[in-house]
N, C-alpha and C positions, 0 to 999 in steps of 0.2 A: 238432794244433790249427790249424796253418797251413792244412792242407787244408780243414778245416771252415770256417774264415773265408773262404777263397777260394771255396768252394762257395756259402756264403750270399751273398757279394758278387756272384757270377755270377747268382744268382737275381734279385737286385735289378736288375742291369743288363739282364737279359733282360726283366724286367717293364717296365722303363722304355722299351724300344724296341718293345714290343708295340703293337698297333693301339689299345688303350684307354688307353695311358699318357699322362701329362701332364708338362710341365716343372714342377719344384718350385722355387719361390723361397724361398731360405733366410730365416731371421728377420732377418739383418742387411741384407737387401735392402728391408725395410720398417721403417726405424728410426724412433724417436720424434723428432718434429720440434718439437712444442709441448706444454707442460705447464702446466695451470692448477690451482693448489692452493687449496682453500677452507678457511675457518676451522671449518666444521662437519664436517670429517673426510672430504671427498670430493676426488678428483683427476680432472681431465679431461685426456685424452691424445689427441694427434693423431699418427698415423703416416702416412708417405708414402714411396713408392718406385716403382721401375720394374719392370714385368713384361713378358714377351714371349709372344705368342700365347696359347694356353690354359695357364693357370698356376694352381697351388694355393699360396696363401700360408698358412703355419701360424703361429699365435700361441699362446702358452701363458699360462694364468692359474691362480691358485690356485682350489681348489674353492669356497672361500668367496666368491670374486669372481664366480663364473659368473652368479649371478642379476643382479648389477649390470651385467655385460657384456651379457646378453640384453636387459636393460631399456633400455640407453642406446646400444648400438653402432650406428654409422652407417657405411656402406661406399659409396664412389663409385669407379667406373672412369671417369676424366675424359677419356679419349681415344677415345671412341666404342665402347668395349667394354661389357660388361654383367657384372653379378655373377650367375652362374648359380645358386649355392647357397652357403649357410653351414652347415657341418656341425661338430658338436662331440661330444666324448666323453660317453658316458652316465654316469649316477651310479653304475652298478654297479662294485663293486670289480674291479680287473684280474684277480684270481684267478678270479672268477666268470665274467668275459667269456672268459678263456682256456679255461675248462672247457667252454664251449659249442662250441669248434672240434672237428672230427673227428680232429684229430691233436694231439700234444703234443711241443713242442720243448724242454721244460725238463728235458733229460737231458744227461749228459756227452758221449755218443756221438751228437750231434745228427744227423750226416749219415746214419748207418746207421739210426737210429731213425726218421727221416722217411721213408726209402725203404721200410722195413718196413711203416709205417702207411699208405703210399700205394700199395699193390699194385694193379695195374690201371691206374694213371695213365700216360698217354702222354707220353714224354720223348724228347728228342734229346740225344745225348751226343757230346762230342768226346773221343776216346780217343787218347792218345799212341801213335804207331806203327801205329795202326789206322785212324784217321779218324773219320768220322761214323757213328753208330749211332742208329736210330730204332725205337721199339717201346713196348709196354706193360710196365711193371715186373712181372716174375714173382716175384722174391724175391731174397734175399741168401743166399749160401752162404759157407762158409769152407773154404779149402784150406790145407793145411800145406806149407810150403816149408822145406827144410833147406839151410842155408848154413853151411859151416865147422863142422858139428856142432851148429848151433843151429837149432831149429825156430821158424819164424815163422808165425803165423796171418794169412792174407791174406783180407780180405772180397772176395767176387766177386759182381757184380751180373749178373742174368740178365734179358734182355728177350725178349718174344715179338713178332716182326715181323708186319706185315700179311699176310705170306704164310704165317704159322704157323711160321716158323723161330725157334728159340731161339738167341740169341746171348749170349755172356758176356764180361765184361771185369773185370779187377781194378779195384777201386774206387780204389786208389791211383793208377791210370793215368788216371782220369777228370779231364780238364782243365776241363770245363764241363758243366753240365746245364741243360737248358731244358725247362720244362713247356709242352707244346703246348696244354694246356687253360688259356685265359686266366683263367677264373674261379678255377681252382685257384691259379694264380700270384698273383692278386690276394688270395686268402685267406691265402697264406703271408706276403705283404707286410703285410697287415692284422694278422696274428698278431704279426709282429715289431714293428709299431707299438705294439700293446697291451703287448707285453713290454717295450718301451723305456719306456713310461709308468710301469712299476713302479719304475723308478729314482727317480722323484719322485712318491710316492703322492699328494701333495696338489695336483698339477698336472693340469690338463685342457687338451686341445688343441682349438683352434678353427681350422677350415680354411675359407678363403675361395676358392671356385672362380671364377676370373676368365676369362671367355670373350671372345676377340677376336683380332685379327690385328696383328702387329708389336709394337713397343715402346709401352707405355701407362703412364700414371701412375695409381696406385691410392692412394686416400685412405681412411683408417680412423680413426674417433674413437670414444671410449667413456669412461665414468666409472666408477671403482671406488673402494673405500675406501682412504684414504691417511692417514698421520699429519697432525695439524693443524700447519700452519706457525705459528711463534711469532715475535713481535717483541721485540727487546731494544734498549735505548738507552744511550748514554753522553752525559752533560751535563757540559761543562767550564765551571766558573764562576771568576771572578777570585778570588784569595786574599782571605780576610777581613781580613788585615792591611793591605790597600790596595796591596800591591806589584804586584798584577796589573792595575792600572789600572781604567778604567771601561768596558771593552769588554763588549759583549753576550755572553751565554753561547754556546757552540758545541755544537750538537746533532748527534750521529751515531747513525743507526739501522741495525740489522741484522735480517735475517730468518733464522731457523733453519729450514732445509729438510732433510727426510729423504728418502732414496731407498731404501726397504726391498725394492724389487723385484729381480728377476733380470735386469733390462735396464739397461745403461749409458745415462745421459743424456749424449749427446755433442753439444755445440753446439746445445742446444735453446733455443727461445724460452720463457722462464719468466714466468708471471704469478702474482701472489699476490692473492687476492680476500678482502676482509674483508666480513662480513655473514652472514646466515643464510637462504639460499634454501631453499625447501621440499625436503626429501629424505627418503626412507623406504626401508625394506627390503621387498622383495616377492619371494617365492620363485617364480621362473620355471624354476629348474633341476630341481627335484624333479618327477618325473612324477606327474600327477594322474589318478585313475581315478574313474569313477562307475558306479554300478549301473544296469543296464538291465532292462526287463521281459522276461521269457522267454515266448515264444509257442510254442504247439504246432504241429507240422507237420501241419495238417489243413485242411479246407475253411473252417474258421472263422478261420483266421489273418488273412486280409485284412480280415474284419469287425472282428477285435480291433484291428488297426492303426488302422482308421477310428475306432473308439470312443476309442482313446487320443488320437488327434489332436483329436477333438471335445472331449475333456476338457482339452486343453491340455498333455498330458504329452509330446507330440512336437513342440511348437512350433507355428508357423503352418501353415495348410493347404498341402499340396504344390501347386506351380504346374505347369501343363501345359507351360509353355514349356521347351524343351530348353536345356540349358546348352551353352556353346561347346565344341567338340571340344578334346581335350587338346593337340593340335598348335597350335591357335589360342591357347590359354592360354600355351603356352610362348613363342610369338612376340610376345605382347602387351607393349607398352611404353606408358607414360603419354604422352599427346599433347604435353605441355609438358615432357618430360624435359630437353631441351637448355636450355630457358629456366630451369628450376629449378636445373640444374647450374651455369649461369652466375651466377644469383643467389646460390647457395650459395658459390661461389668469391669473389664480390664481398664477401659478408659477412665471410668469413674474411680477405680482403685488408684490409678496413677495420679489423678488429680488430688485425691485425699492424702497421698504420700508426699505432696509437694512441700518445699521448704516454706519458711515464713513469708518470703517475698519472692516472686518470680515474674518474668515478662512473658506474655502470651502474644506474640506478634507485636502490634502497636499498643497492646494493653498491658497494664501493670496490675498484678494481683497481690493484695495483702491478705495472707491467710492467718487468722488468729490461731495461735498454737495451743489453745486450750478450749474446751467446750464453753459455749456462751449460753446464758439464759436471760431472756428479756421477756417479762410478762406482756400480755396484750395491752395495747394503748399506753405503753411506756417507752422511754428512750434510755440510752445508756452511753457512757463514755468508755471506749475500749482502747487500751494502749497499743500503738503500732510501732513505736520506736522509742528507745531510751539508751542514749550513748553519748560519749564525748565526741565533739567534732572540732576540727581545726578552725580557729577564728582569731582575728586581730581587731582589737578595739581601736577605733580611729574616728576622725571627723570627715564628713563627706560634704563637699561644697558644690552646689549647682546654682548659678545666678538666677536661672529661670524659676527655681523652686523657692529660694529665699535668698535675697541679695545681701542682707546684713550679717547673717550668721551661717556657719555650716551646720550640718545635722550630726548628732551623735549616731554612730553606726558601727556595725560589726562586719568585717569582710569574712563571710562565712564560706567554708569549703565543706562540701558534703562528703565526709569520710565514713559514713555509716555503711556504705555498700548497697544502700537501698535508694530507690527513687522516691523523693519526698513529694507527695501531692500538694498542690497549692492550698493555702488557707491562712487564717490570721495567726500571728505569732506575738506572744507576750514576752517581753524581755524583763528579766529580774537581775538587778545588780546586787550581787551578794544575796541578801535576804529581802531586798526592797524592790518594789515595783518601779521600773524605769521607763516604760513606754510600750508602744505596740507598733506592729508593722504588718504588712500583708506579703506573704511569701508566695511567689509563683512556683510552679512545678520545677523541681530541682533534681536533675539526674545525678547518679553517683559520680563523684569526681568534679562536678561543676562548682563554680564559685559564684557568689552573689553578695551584693552589698545590701545589708539590712539596716535601714535608717529607722530609728525609733524615738528620737527626741531632738530638741534644738540645743546646740552647743552654745550656750550664752557666754561662756568664758572666752570665746574667740570672736573678734570683730573683723568683718570683711568689707573691703572696698574694691572697686574696679575703676579703671580708667582706660579709654581707648583713643588712639590717634592713627592717622594714616598719611602717607606721602606717595607721590608718583615718581618713579625712576625715569631717567632719560630714555628717549626712543632707542630701541635696540634692533628694530627691523622695520622695513618699509615694503609694502606690497602695492603694486599698481596692476589692476586687472578690472576688466569689465566697466571701464569708465570711472573708476574710483581709485583714490589713493588713500591707503590706510597706514597709520603709524601704530606700531605695536610697542607697548611698554608694560611695565609691571607696577601694580598698585600694592604697596606694602602696608599691611595693617598690623598694629601692635596693640595687644591688650595686656594690661598690667593688673595682676591680682595681688592685693596686699592683705596680710593677715596679722592681727595683733593678738598675741596669746597673753591673756591676763591671768592664766593659771600658774600655780607653783610647780607644775609638772610639765615635762616636754609633751608635745602633741604632734600627731601626724595628720595632715590634711590631704585628702584626695580631691583634686580639682577636676570636675567634669566639664569639658569644653566641647561644644557642639561642632560637628562637622557640617560644612556647607558646600553645596554644589559649586564646582569651579574654583574652589579655594584650596591651596596647598599649604601644608604645615612646613614652615622653614626651620624653626627651633622652638623649644628644646625637644629632645627625644621623648616620646610619651612613655609613661609607665605601663599603660594598658591601652589597647585599641579595640573598638567595636565598630559596627557598621555606621552608627549615627553619632558616635562621640569618641573622644580620646580622653584619657585620664593622666594626670600628672601628680607625682608624689612630692609633697612639701613637708619637711620636718622643721618644727619650730621649737626653739629652746624656751625654757620658762621665762615669763615676763619679757618677751622680746617680739620683734616684728620681722617677718620674712616677706619677700616679694617674688612673684613668678611672672616673667614676661614671656608671653606667647606671641611669636611672630608668624604671620601668614602672608601669602602673596596670591594675587589673582591677576590674570591677563587684563590689560587695559588697552582699548582701541579707540582711536580718533580718526575719523575719515572725512574726505572731501570729494566732491564731484570734480573730475578733471576739467569739465567744461566750464566750471566756475572759477578756475584758478587764473589769476592775473599776474602781472609782472611784480607787483608789490609782495604778493604771497610767495612767489618764487624767491624773491630776495630774502624774505624772512626765513624760508626753509634753508637757503644757502647759508644764512648767518648762523642758524642752529646746527649746521653741519650734518643734516640728515639726507641731503640729496647727493647721489652719486653722479659722476660725469654723464653716464648714459641717461639717467633720469632727468638731469638738467637739460640735456639736448632734446629729449622728447617733450618735456614741458615747454622749453623755449620755442620749439616748432609749433606747439599748440597755441602759444601766446601770439606768435607771428601770424598764423592763419586766422586767429581770432581778430587780429588787427586788420587783416585784409577783409574779413567779413564785416567788420565795423565800418571800413571805408565804403564798401558797397552799400551798406545800410544808410550811411550819410548821403551818398550820391542819390540814392533812390528817394530819400526824404527831401533833398533839395529840388529835384525835378518835380516831385509831387507838389511841393509848395509853389513852384513857379507856375505849374499848370493850374493850380487853384487860383493864383492871382490873375492869370489870363482869363479864366472863366468868369471871374468877378468883373473884369474890365469889359468883356463882351456883354455881360448883362447890363452894365451901365450904359454902353453905347446903344444897345437895342431900346432901352427906355428913352434915350434922347431922340432916337429916330422916330419913335411914336409921337413925340411932342412937336416935331417940325411941321411947318405949314408949306404953302406952295410958292412963296416968293423966290426971287432969283438967288438971293443970299442963302436962303434955307436950302435951295436945291444944291448950291455949291457945297454947303456944309454936309448935306446928306451924302454926296459923293465921297467926301473926306472920311466920314464915318464908315462907309461901306468898305473903302480901301483898308482902313484899320482893322475891321472885322476879318477881312480876308487874310491880312498879315498875321493876326492873332491865331487864326485857325490853322495857318501853316505851322506856326510855332507849337501849338497844342499837339498837332500831329507828330511833330518831331519829338516832343517830350514823351508822348505815349510810346513811341518806338524805343526811346532810351530807357524808359521805366521797364518795359517788357524785357529788354535785353539784360538790364542790370538785375532784374528779379530772377531771371534764369541763371545768371552767373552766381547770385547769392545762394540760390537753392543748391546749386552744384557745389559751391564752396562749403556750405553747411554739411551736405551729405558726405563729402570727402573728409571733413573734420571728424564727423561722428564715426566714420569707418576707421579712421586712423586711431581715434581714442579707444574704440572697442578693441582694436588690434593690439594696443599697447599691453604688454605683460612683463612686469619686472618684480622680482622678489629678492631682496638682498638684506644683509645685516649691516647695521650702521657701525662703522669703526670709530 
């Protein structure tokens, strides 16, 4: 095994000194210098290091990070060099990539296996006791050697020299082997690189080819997915028994930062950004393919291409202007490259010179003011704020949160000059744990109530009642009469302070749509609630009465109003003279309509009675015989039928006339009702 390792190492060394070799800068030569973590799960990284001459810098990323790297990576050679290329591992599994090589090194006897697979390859050997040997690999034989009665099988390598001579040497005596074919040596090294990547199946290599002379500084930046940084706070308040004095609370804030990567963060500049910049996933790593039209190899092929171009399938028409030669493209540089590089450096310098906290548009940046070191796969708590803040110890009551007791709270004012990112807050009373709360994002100068425990020393009760005030306005419009009044609602909050010290209770009372606050004047107002301040002496009870009002309406259809309702409205004093006249006219017309309805019903009843009499007479006529008496009776029945028919005809005429009059009266009444429009205040 030692010989095999020595053989592989010699291959690497030989490749490194071949004409196409490059110096390789190890990962630690391009360390992480700056880290910016965002609240939406993204991390921005800057690496910077020194390379010499033509160099390849290798960085490693997880496969799931590759699309973000390809989307965001920026590379600068800041000392006059240039970035010749950026190469990275494909998405193929390593086993599939290895299977595409012409040889396989995944065997135990790798040295002999490689030489057997590379028959015909030109090599140069250094053989102990013999010296240098050059030629094409002919093959491997095995000779048996007996020593002290023990047979040993010794592999023997045979070469064919340029003169046709076959030379052999024991493989165990070969000190070094060099492939004279540079492409083959490069393939072996590439194979070993792919084989090395199988040790970390989820990692991909990105190679930065830096071309230049002498020592140069290379800068690399990129953004990849990172755990969200979190804020957590400690608030020390004076003891509630008064032994802590009247000092303002002390606020201490920490940031929880995770380094799940395989790189150590050693003395990096760390910034924590709060906000939600736009970010998204976009798969740039997976190869994309598109189908193309297939054209036959005949004289019509050119014509087919022209037709496809005319239809827009091959994009814009081909231009006759020739493109620049490949050599010119390779030598091309942006005319303002040096200016852009200087501006880029100035931008980063200005960011590094920022204060501890600053706002960037809608984002807030916490820049840790000292170098930070976090080993890989470790986490850390980093201080972001430590200062006294204004705060008042009090009790906060909200019936919807807890109806029997208020909550112990602090009315906190952010006087740190910084924006505090939201996070959990632990409250310490003196030196004792007092409770916890969750702090929303708090800008400088803003106030927030931080509730952290139940105030058991104060008992709370509530009582509600309502009453309706007299009618203050009457509206008659569109066939309806509406009485406007106010509904008065009163809610009484009672607090029983059982403590030996005075207490301040802040009562939160919800705002409701359509409800107006009458009294008292609120201590604070917000969109969805108002607050009242209640001060309670030791061992005493205080009450807070909150009075509100809302509009109350009661309506009737004018067409349903009768004389009794008018009398009731007159008795209540809500009808004006004009309204009384209008409603009286409506009642009068409704009486006329009623008389018409009664007349029509009477005539309909009489007609129905005549129809029934005619039916009875006809039945009697059918029963009569041919005697003289029956003939006289028949004449009498016929005369009655004729008389009834005349009456029915008269009733039909009356019903038709009265029905027309009724429809007209109803239409006129509806028109008058709709036309009524009054709006007046009740005195």
